[in-house]
C-alpha positions in Angstrom: -214.9 263.1 21.6 -213.9 263.0 18.0 -210.3 264.1 17.3 -209.9 267.1 15.1 -208.7 266.2 11.6 -205.3 267.5 10.4 -205.4 269.7 7.3 -203.1 268.9 4.4 -202.9 271.2 1.4 -201.5 270.1 -2.0 -200.4 273.0 -4.1 -201.6 272.4 -7.7 -201.8 274.6 -10.8 -205.3 274.6 -12.2 -203.9 273.5 -15.6 -202.0 270.6 -14.1 -204.8 268.1 -14.1 -202.5 265.1 -14.6 -200.6 265.9 -11.5 -203.8 266.3 -9.5 -205.0 262.9 -10.7 -201.6 261.4 -9.7 -201.8 262.9 -6.2 -205.4 261.6 -5.8 -204.0 258.2 -6.6 -201.3 258.7 -4.0 -203.9 259.7 -1.4 -206.0 256.6 -2.1 -202.8 254.5 -1.8 -202.0 256.1 1.6 -205.4 255.6 3.0 -205.5 252.0 1.8 -202.2 251.3 3.6 -203.1 253.4 6.7 -207.0 253.3 7.1 -206.8 255.2 10.4 -205.4 258.2 8.6 -208.6 258.7 6.6 -210.4 259.9 9.7 -207.3 261.9 10.9 -206.0 263.6 7.8 -208.0 265.8 5.4 -206.4 266.5 2.0 -207.4 269.6 0.0 -206.0 270.9 -3.3 -204.8 274.5 -3.0 -204.8 276.5 -6.2 -201.2 277.6 -7.0 -200.3 280.9 -8.5 -199.6 280.3 -12.2 -196.9 282.6 -13.5 -197.5 281.6 -17.1 -200.9 283.3 -16.8 -199.4 286.4 -15.1 -201.1 285.6 -11.7 -197.9 286.4 -9.8 -198.2 290.1 -10.8 -200.7 290.4 -7.9 -197.7 290.2 -5.6 -195.5 292.7 -7.5 -194.9 294.8 -4.4 -192.7 291.9 -3.1 -190.4 291.9 -6.2 -189.9 295.6 -7.2 -187.7 296.3 -10.2 -184.8 297.7 -8.1 -184.1 294.2 -6.7 -182.7 293.4 -10.1 -179.9 295.9 -9.5 -178.9 293.9 -6.4 -178.6 290.8 -8.4 -181.7 289.3 -6.8 -184.2 289.1 -9.7 -186.2 285.9 -9.6 -187.6 284.1 -12.6 -191.3 284.3 -13.3 -191.7 280.7 -12.2 -189.9 281.4 -9.0 -192.2 284.3 -8.3 -195.2 282.1 -8.9 -193.8 279.4 -6.6 -193.1 282.0 -3.9 -196.6 283.4 -4.2 -198.2 280.0 -3.9 -196.5 279.3 -0.7 -197.0 282.8 0.6 -200.7 282.4 0.0 -200.7 279.2 1.9 -198.8 280.8 4.8 -201.5 283.5 4.9 -204.2 280.8 5.0 -202.5 279.1 7.9 -202.4 282.3 9.8 -206.1 283.2 8.9 -207.3 279.8 10.0 -205.0 279.8 13.0 -204.3 276.1 12.8 -201.3 274.0 11.8 -201.2 272.5 8.3 -199.2 270.1 6.2 -198.1 271.4 2.8 -197.3 269.3 -0.2 -196.4 270.1 -3.8 -198.1 268.0 -6.5 -195.0 266.2 -7.8 -194.2 264.1 -4.8 -194.7 260.5 -3.8 -195.4 259.3 -0.3 -192.4 257.3 0.9 -192.5 253.7 2.0 -192.0 254.8 5.6 -195.0 257.1 5.4 -197.1 254.4 3.8 -196.2 252.0 6.6 -196.1 254.2 9.6 -197.9 257.4 8.5 -200.3 257.7 11.5 -197.5 257.4 14.1 -195.2 259.8 12.1 -197.8 262.5 11.9 -198.7 262.3 15.6 -195.0 262.6 16.5 -194.7 265.8 14.3 -197.9 267.3 15.8 -196.8 266.5 19.4 -193.3 268.0 18.8 -192.4 271.5 20.0 -191.2 272.5 16.5 -193.2 275.1 14.5 -191.8 274.1 11.1 -190.7 270.6 10.1 -189.4 269.6 6.7 -190.8 266.3 5.3 -188.4 266.3 2.4 -185.2 268.0 1.2 -182.9 267.8 -1.8 -179.3 268.3 -0.5 -177.5 266.7 2.4 -175.9 269.2 4.7 -174.3 269.1 8.2 -177.0 268.4 10.7 -177.5 268.0 14.5 -179.6 265.5 16.4 -182.5 267.0 18.4 -184.0 263.6 19.3 -184.7 260.2 17.6 -186.7 261.6 14.6 -185.8 265.2 14.4 -182.6 266.9 13.2 -181.6 270.5 12.8 -179.6 272.0 9.9 -178.4 275.5 9.2 -177.5 274.6 5.6 -179.3 275.2 2.3 -181.0 271.8 1.9 -183.6 273.2 -0.7 -186.9 272.0 -1.8 -190.5 272.9 -0.9 -192.1 269.6 -1.7 -193.5 269.0 1.8 -193.4 270.5 5.3 -195.4 270.9 8.5 -196.3 274.4 9.5 -197.7 276.1 12.6 -199.2 279.6 12.5 -196.3 281.0 14.5 -193.8 279.9 11.8 -196.2 281.1 9.0 -196.2 284.6 10.6 -192.4 284.6 10.7 -192.1 283.5 7.1 -194.5 286.2 6.0 -192.7 288.9 8.0 -189.4 287.9 6.4 -190.9 288.0 2.9 -191.4 291.7 2.5 -189.1 291.5 -0.5 -188.5 288.2 -2.3 -184.7 288.2 -2.7 -184.3 284.4 -3.2 -186.4 281.5 -4.4 -188.8 280.4 -1.7 -187.0 277.2 -0.7 -183.7 279.2 -0.2 -185.6 281.9 1.8 -187.1 279.3 4.1 -183.7 277.8 4.7 -182.4 281.2 5.9 -183.3 280.6 9.6 -180.9 283.4 10.5 -183.2 285.8 8.6 -186.7 284.4 9.3 -185.9 283.1 12.9 -187.6 279.7 12.1 -185.5 276.7 12.9 -184.9 274.4 9.9 -186.0 271.1 11.4 -186.2 267.9 9.4 -188.2 264.7 10.3 -186.6 261.4 9.6 -187.4 259.0 8.0 -188.6 261.3 5.2 -192.3 261.2 4.5 -191.8 261.9 0.8 -189.8 261.0 -2.2 -189.6 262.9 -5.4 -188.4 261.7 -8.8 -188.9 265.0 -10.5 -187.3 267.8 -8.6 -188.1 270.5 -11.3 -191.4 272.2 -10.3 -193.8 273.5 -12.9 -194.2 276.6 -10.9 -190.5 277.4 -10.2 -187.6 277.6 -12.7 -184.4 279.1 -11.4 -183.6 282.7 -12.4 -181.3 284.2 -14.9 -177.5 284.0 -14.7 -176.1 287.1 -13.0 -173.2 289.0 -14.5 -171.3 292.3 -14.1 -171.9 294.7 -11.3 -175.1 292.9 -10.3 -172.9 289.8 -9.5 -170.7 292.1 -7.3 -173.8 293.5 -5.5 -175.1 290.0 -4.8 -171.7 289.0 -3.4 -171.8 291.9 -1.0 -175.2 290.8 0.2 -174.0 287.2 0.5 -171.2 288.3 2.8 -173.7 290.3 4.9 -176.1 287.4 5.3 -173.2 285.0 6.0 -172.2 287.3 8.9 -175.7 287.2 10.3 -175.8 283.5 9.8 -172.6 283.0 11.8 -174.0 284.9 14.8 -177.3 283.1 14.6 -175.8 279.6 14.5 -173.6 280.3 17.5 -176.5 281.6 19.5 -178.8 278.7 18.6 -176.1 276.1 19.3 -175.4 277.6 22.7 -179.2 277.9 23.5 -180.0 274.3 22.5 -176.6 272.9 23.7 -176.0 271.3 20.3 -172.8 269.3 20.1 -173.2 266.1 18.1 -172.7 266.4 14.4 -174.4 263.9 12.1 -173.2 264.9 8.7 
């Protein structure tokens, strides 16, 4: 019986033809290094939401103007990036199957090129509903087993991750209003109830960590800075309770970083 192929989506803006070509070269390189993956992993380009063309306005209900008064206004690029991932989560739920998600500015790591088939099977066989394949910042982390670690910190980056429909539903539910950039929102496990699990060794590397679809928002000043600080304290309180409960439930003790 033929094994079902895993789906991997690459978020790509229609105008970013050079990045699409670069990713096609990456895919060819991966399949050349790991021929077995060609029958197991199916790559598809997923049309990103281009904020420069105003496409993010279709999601305006998620970023009403009053969010600005809370100091939570996102840049146009951040809205486009959030919308792109939000669309992909919706596709994951609609298809009711797990997916791998990549942005179009990544490179497959040497570890992925050498052991890609084994690494993907470990992720698929794991009990985790969301697994990061890349992150930007080192934060305190806890060992779950040989290849998986858990963090409660803001590690940032949406360059690559594995997603099950259960996690996609939780991300969608927690995204009624887009208060933060999508990578920050995904890091908020105390809000979305999705554990922030990382696979090591990382499957990806990324020279350029500035996405075409996401530029950070404006600098916040005055009373909006005060309002954002109030919200920060509120979420920090929720995070403290969440971390304590998760650590007790999973019996986490060993600190890695």
